[in-house]
N, C-alpha and C positions, 0 to 999 in steps of 0.2 A: 429061963425066960418066962415072962408074965403071961397069963392067959386072959387078961383084960381084953374085952372086945372094943374095937374102934369102928365107928360108922360115920358116913358123910353127914354133914349138916343138911337139913331139909331145904334150907333157903339158898343153897349154892348150886349153880348149874355150870357144867362144862360147855364151853363154846369154842368152835374153831373159827378164827378170823384170819383170812389171808394166809392160810397154812400154819398158823400158830395156834396153840391151845391156851385158853384162859379160863380161870374159875371166876364166875361172876356172882357176887352176893346180891340176892334179890329182895331183901326185906326193905320195907318202907323207910325212907330217910337215909339210907345207906347207898353209896355208890362206890363200891370197891371192886377192883379187878386184879387178879393175880395171874401172871403168866407162868406157864409150866414148860420145863424142858422135857426131854424124852423120859428121864427117870421120874420126874414129877407126874407125868402122864401115866406111866406104868403104875405108880403108887395109887393114883386116883382110880384107875381101872380095877386094881385089886380091892379097893374099898367099895366096890359095887354092892357088896353085902357086908354085914358086920364080920370083922376079921381080927384075929389076935396077932400079936407080934410073932408068935411061934409059927403061925400059918404064913405070915409075910416072909419070915426067914426061909422057910422051906421053898416057897415060890421063887424067892430071889436066888437062892442057891441053884435051883433048877434052871432058871432063865439066864443067869449071868455067871461068868467065870470070876468068882470072888470067894474069898475065904470067909469062914463063919464070923470071925471077929469084925472084919470090915463091913460085912453085910449087916450084922447086928447093930453096929455103931451108926450106920447110915439110916437104918429103920428107926432107931431111937431119935436121931436128929430130925428126920423128916416128920415123924409123928408129933414130936414136940412143937415143931414149927406150925403144923396144921392145927393142933389143939390151941396153941397160943393165939392164933388168928380166928378162932371159932369156925374153922372150915370142917373140922372133924370133932366128934365128941366121943368120950369113953362111955361104954354102957356095961 
């Protein structure tokens, strides 16, 4: 597993609206909003500080009943999704 660190984009805020969680992009000229399911919210909370895939894997294995391969694939998929949308960056 790679030790690259991932961190939240500075212009993205988590908001709860009517019991649902959304990531809101706050920079000028943009009006993007992304809804989060429970797993997406868990990931966002883990990214409160810069974190590596290795750290995410350990946290996921501790929190959920899932095997290493499934957890690793889910982490890769979700991080790629966040990076592609500029919600998270590599440092």
